[in-house]
C-alpha positions as CSV (number, residue, x, y, z in Angstrom):
1,M,54.2,-19.7,-70.8
2,S,56.3,-21.8,-68.4
3,L,54.5,-24.9,-67.2
4,L,55.3,-27.2,-64.2
5,A,53.7,-30.5,-63.6
6,V,53.4,-32.5,-60.4
7,V,52.3,-36.1,-60.2
8,D,50.8,-37.3,-56.9
9,L,50.9,-41.0,-56.1
10,G,48.0,-41.0,-53.7
11,S,46.7,-44.0,-51.9
12,N,43.4,-44.1,-53.8
13,S,44.3,-42.6,-57.2
14,L,47.2,-41.1,-59.2
15,K,46.9,-37.5,-60.4
16,V,48.8,-34.8,-62.3
17,S,48.3,-31.1,-62.3
18,I,50.0,-28.8,-64.9
19,V,50.4,-25.2,-63.6
20,D,51.4,-22.0,-65.3
21,A,54.4,-20.8,-63.3
22,A,53.6,-17.1,-63.9
23,T,50.0,-17.0,-62.9
24,R,49.8,-20.1,-60.7
25,R,46.7,-21.1,-62.8
26,E,46.1,-24.8,-63.3
27,V,45.9,-25.3,-67.0
28,A,45.2,-29.0,-67.1
29,R,44.8,-32.0,-64.9
30,T,44.0,-35.7,-65.2
31,S,44.0,-38.8,-63.1
32,E,44.4,-42.6,-63.1
33,P,42.1,-44.7,-61.0
34,V,44.8,-46.9,-59.5
35,R,44.5,-47.7,-55.8
36,I,47.9,-48.6,-54.4
37,F,46.9,-48.8,-50.8
38,P,46.2,-52.4,-50.0
39,A,43.4,-54.0,-48.1
40,T,45.5,-54.5,-45.0
41,L,46.7,-52.7,-41.9
42,G,50.3,-52.2,-40.6
43,E,53.4,-52.5,-42.7
44,F,52.8,-53.9,-46.1
45,T,54.7,-54.7,-49.3
46,L,53.5,-53.4,-52.7
47,A,52.9,-56.4,-54.9
48,R,54.9,-56.5,-58.1
49,E,51.7,-56.4,-60.2
50,T,50.6,-53.3,-58.3
51,Q,53.9,-51.6,-58.9
52,A,53.8,-52.4,-62.6
53,V,50.3,-51.1,-63.0
54,A,51.1,-47.9,-61.0
55,A,54.4,-47.3,-63.0
56,E,52.5,-47.5,-66.3
57,A,49.9,-45.1,-65.0
58,V,52.6,-42.7,-63.9
59,R,54.2,-43.0,-67.4
60,R,50.8,-42.0,-69.0
61,L,50.5,-39.0,-66.6
62,V,54.0,-37.8,-67.3
63,E,53.4,-38.2,-71.1
64,F,50.2,-36.2,-70.7
65,A,52.0,-33.4,-68.8
66,R,54.8,-33.2,-71.4
67,A,52.3,-33.2,-74.2
68,Q,50.7,-30.1,-72.6
69,G,54.2,-28.4,-72.6
70,A,55.4,-29.0,-69.0
71,Q,59.1,-28.2,-68.8
72,Q,59.6,-29.7,-65.3
73,V,57.9,-32.7,-63.8
74,A,58.0,-33.8,-60.1
75,I,56.6,-37.1,-58.8
76,L,55.5,-37.3,-55.2
77,G,54.9,-40.4,-53.1
78,T,52.6,-39.9,-50.1
79,S,51.0,-42.2,-47.5
80,A,50.8,-45.5,-49.3
81,V,54.3,-45.2,-50.7
82,R,56.0,-44.0,-47.5
83,D,54.3,-46.8,-45.5
84,C,55.2,-49.7,-47.7
85,A,58.3,-51.8,-46.9
86,N,59.6,-52.0,-50.4
87,R,59.3,-48.3,-51.3
88,A,62.9,-48.2,-52.5
89,E,62.2,-50.9,-55.1
90,F,59.1,-49.1,-56.2
91,A,61.0,-45.8,-56.5
92,A,63.6,-47.5,-58.7
93,L,60.9,-48.8,-61.0
94,I,59.3,-45.4,-61.4
95,Q,62.7,-43.9,-62.2
96,A,63.4,-46.6,-64.7
97,T,60.0,-46.3,-66.3
98,V,59.7,-42.5,-66.7
99,G,63.2,-41.2,-66.1
100,V,62.0,-38.9,-63.3
101,P,62.8,-39.6,-59.6
102,L,60.1,-40.4,-57.1
103,T,60.3,-38.1,-54.1
104,I,58.8,-39.8,-51.0
105,I,57.6,-37.1,-48.6
106,S,56.9,-37.2,-44.9
107,G,53.4,-36.6,-43.4
108,E,54.4,-33.2,-42.0
109,V,55.9,-32.1,-45.4
110,E,52.7,-33.3,-47.1
111,A,50.6,-31.2,-44.7
112,R,52.7,-28.1,-45.2
113,L,52.6,-28.5,-49.0
114,V,48.8,-28.9,-48.8
115,A,48.6,-25.7,-46.8
116,A,50.8,-23.8,-49.3
117,G,48.7,-25.2,-52.2
118,V,45.4,-24.0,-50.7
119,R,46.9,-20.6,-50.4
120,T,47.2,-20.5,-54.2
121,D,43.5,-20.9,-54.6
122,P,42.2,-17.4,-55.4
123,A,39.1,-18.1,-53.2
124,Y,41.3,-18.4,-50.1
125,A,44.5,-16.5,-50.9
126,D,43.4,-13.5,-48.8
127,C,41.7,-15.3,-45.9
128,P,43.6,-14.5,-42.7
129,H,42.8,-17.8,-40.9
130,L,42.3,-21.2,-42.5
131,T,42.0,-24.7,-41.1
132,V,42.7,-27.2,-43.9
133,F,41.9,-30.9,-44.0
134,D,43.1,-33.1,-46.8
135,L,41.5,-36.5,-46.6
136,G,43.0,-39.2,-48.7
137,G,43.0,-42.9,-48.9
138,G,45.9,-43.5,-46.5
139,S,46.1,-40.4,-44.4
140,L,44.5,-37.3,-43.2
141,E,46.5,-34.1,-43.3
142,V,45.6,-31.2,-40.9
143,A,47.0,-27.7,-41.2
144,T,46.3,-24.3,-39.8
145,V,47.3,-21.2,-41.5
146,R,47.5,-17.8,-39.8
147,G,48.4,-15.1,-42.2
148,S,51.4,-16.3,-44.1
149,Q,52.5,-18.8,-41.4
150,V,51.6,-22.5,-41.1
151,T,51.0,-22.9,-37.4
152,L,50.1,-26.6,-37.4
153,A,51.0,-29.3,-39.9
154,R,50.3,-32.9,-39.0
155,S,49.5,-36.2,-40.7
156,Y,47.5,-39.0,-39.3
157,P,47.0,-42.6,-40.5
158,L,43.2,-42.0,-40.8
159,G,42.7,-42.2,-44.6
160,S,39.4,-43.6,-45.9
161,V,40.8,-46.8,-47.4
162,R,42.7,-47.5,-44.2
163,L,39.6,-47.0,-42.0
164,T,37.4,-48.9,-44.4
165,H,39.5,-52.0,-44.2
166,G,40.5,-51.6,-40.6
167,Y,37.0,-51.1,-39.2
168,L,34.4,-51.9,-41.9
169,R,35.8,-55.1,-43.4
170,G,35.9,-53.5,-46.8
171,S,32.5,-51.9,-46.5
172,Q,30.6,-54.3,-48.9
173,G,27.5,-54.2,-46.8
174,V,25.4,-51.8,-44.7
175,V,27.5,-49.8,-42.2
176,D,25.6,-50.0,-38.9
177,E,25.7,-47.8,-35.9
178,L,28.2,-50.1,-34.1
179,D,30.6,-49.9,-37.0
180,Q,30.3,-46.2,-37.2
181,A,30.8,-45.9,-33.4
182,S,34.1,-47.8,-33.6
183,I,35.5,-45.4,-36.2
184,R,34.1,-42.3,-34.4
185,D,35.7,-43.3,-31.2
186,H,39.0,-43.8,-32.9
187,L,38.8,-40.5,-34.6
188,L,37.8,-38.7,-31.4
189,R,40.7,-40.2,-29.4
190,T,43.2,-39.3,-32.1
191,L,42.0,-35.8,-33.2
192,G,40.3,-34.6,-30.0
193,P,43.5,-33.3,-28.4
194,V,44.4,-31.3,-31.5
195,L,41.2,-29.8,-32.8
196,S,38.8,-27.3,-31.1
197,P,35.6,-25.4,-31.9
198,K,37.7,-22.2,-32.0
199,M,38.9,-23.2,-35.4
200,A,35.6,-22.6,-37.1
201,E,35.1,-19.4,-35.0
202,Q,38.4,-18.0,-36.1
203,G,38.3,-18.7,-39.9
204,L,37.3,-20.9,-42.7
205,V,37.4,-24.6,-42.6
206,V,38.6,-25.9,-46.0
207,G,38.4,-29.4,-47.4
208,A,40.7,-30.9,-50.0
209,G,40.5,-34.4,-51.4
210,G,38.2,-36.8,-53.2
211,V,35.5,-37.0,-50.5
212,F,34.8,-33.2,-50.6
213,S,34.8,-33.3,-54.4
214,A,32.3,-36.2,-54.3
215,V,30.0,-34.3,-52.0
216,A,30.0,-31.4,-54.4
217,L,29.3,-33.7,-57.3
218,H,26.4,-35.3,-55.4
219,L,24.8,-32.0,-54.5
220,E,25.0,-30.8,-58.1
221,A,23.6,-34.1,-59.4
222,V,20.5,-33.7,-57.2
223,G,20.0,-30.1,-58.1
224,E,21.6,-28.3,-55.1
225,A,24.0,-25.8,-56.4
226,V,27.2,-25.4,-54.5
227,V,27.4,-21.7,-53.7
228,E,30.9,-20.2,-53.2
229,G,32.3,-23.6,-52.6
230,R,30.3,-24.2,-49.4
231,L,29.5,-27.8,-48.5
232,P,26.9,-27.7,-45.7
233,T,27.7,-30.1,-42.8
234,L,24.0,-31.0,-42.6
235,R,24.0,-32.2,-46.2
236,I,27.2,-34.2,-45.5
237,R,25.6,-35.9,-42.5
238,A,22.5,-36.7,-44.6
239,L,24.7,-38.2,-47.3
240,K,26.7,-40.2,-44.8
241,D,23.4,-41.7,-43.3
242,K,22.1,-42.5,-46.8
243,L,25.2,-44.3,-48.0
244,S,25.8,-46.1,-44.8
245,A,22.3,-47.6,-45.0
246,L,23.0,-49.1,-48.5
247,P,25.1,-52.0,-49.6
248,L,28.0,-51.3,-51.9
249,A,26.1,-52.2,-55.1
250,E,23.4,-49.6,-54.3
251,R,25.8,-46.9,-53.1
252,A,27.3,-46.7,-56.6
253,A,23.9,-45.8,-58.0
254,V,23.5,-42.7,-55.8
255,P,23.7,-39.6,-58.0
256,G,27.1,-38.0,-58.2
257,I,29.0,-40.7,-56.2
258,P,32.0,-42.0,-58.2
259,A,31.8,-45.7,-58.6
260,D,35.5,-46.2,-57.7
261,R,34.9,-44.4,-54.3
262,A,31.6,-46.0,-53.3
263,D,33.3,-48.5,-51.0
264,I,35.2,-45.9,-49.0
265,M,32.5,-43.1,-48.9
266,P,30.9,-44.1,-45.6
267,A,34.2,-44.0,-43.7
268,A,35.2,-40.8,-45.5
269,L,31.9,-39.0,-44.8
270,L,32.0,-40.2,-41.1
271,T,35.5,-38.7,-40.8
272,V,34.3,-35.4,-42.2
273,C,31.3,-35.4,-39.7
274,V,33.7,-36.0,-36.8
275,L,35.9,-33.1,-38.1
276,A,32.8,-30.9,-38.1
277,D,32.0,-32.0,-34.5
278,L,35.5,-31.2,-33.3
279,T,35.9,-27.8,-35.1
280,G,32.3,-26.6,-34.9
281,A,32.2,-26.2,-38.7
282,E,28.7,-25.6,-40.1
283,S,30.2,-26.1,-43.6
284,F,33.4,-27.0,-45.4
285,H,34.8,-24.8,-48.1
286,L,35.8,-26.9,-51.1
287,T,39.2,-26.4,-52.8
288,H,40.7,-28.2,-55.8
289,H,44.1,-26.8,-54.8
290,G,46.4,-28.7,-52.5
291,L,49.5,-30.9,-52.4
292,R,50.4,-30.6,-56.1
293,H,50.0,-26.8,-56.1
294,G,52.1,-26.5,-53.0
295,M,54.8,-28.5,-54.6
296,V,54.8,-26.1,-57.6
297,E,55.4,-23.3,-55.1
298,L,58.4,-25.2,-53.7
299,M,59.7,-25.8,-57.2
300,L,59.6,-22.1,-58.0
301,G,61.5,-21.2,-54.8
302,P,61.6,-17.9,-53.0
303,S,61.9,-15.9,-56.2
304,G,58.6,-17.3,-57.4
305,S,60.0,-18.0,-60.8
306,L,61.7,-20.8,-62.7
307,S,65.5,-20.9,-62.1
């Protein structure tokens, strides 16, 4: 069995997936709760301490992958890494720490890899039309897939950490209607020209990223089974209202909500609600496939096997 591993340096956490090259089946995964996106807007510099913590976390992820038998390891830097002013310094530290180069990808490449990765999910491999949203801490990737073609691949600086600190002052307290309206207006201005209700009419709307996983965890925790990966928009709206009405300390006690995401959940859920408004989606279809699985496809190349 030939195994490939991809480490994703996301804005809110660092993750690794180990995939069987022959079957495209994910055989193991793990993550490190390291948030490298800072509490600031605009261009920023990754602090030396943050770099050191992240590099050690990457080392542990790479060691985990190799212990599982991964023959090849790729490390990807996404929104937080490509936006920081000292990304070359950080890349050099990663290389020195683990002996694997850090590949910093553009937003469009990230969106295309997400789309390719979702296609490896058996639940969606044969769907003729997909609209895919990958909501992370620093950015939102939007992709449409028609047959085997990616017809739209864009990235927007609309990640949940970014919106939380840009509009909600870190979201320590209750998120009132005025705060929600400011985010909603920004999202509508940015995404309105790109998205349309025809997307939900034409095919499935698929959600990747921590917020969608958190919604599924919450529904399961309160006894509502997630059937065929469907996350009803009505339940997402209800959870958004519930969490927005609570201060941070109480949000973390809501069943199924990861404590390390409680601060960004109101902004994340509001973003998902706006995506539903713009696409007409009555539900989002959850996937755990995305960027890392798309990178595996790229590593395998046109032949679909290790060279």
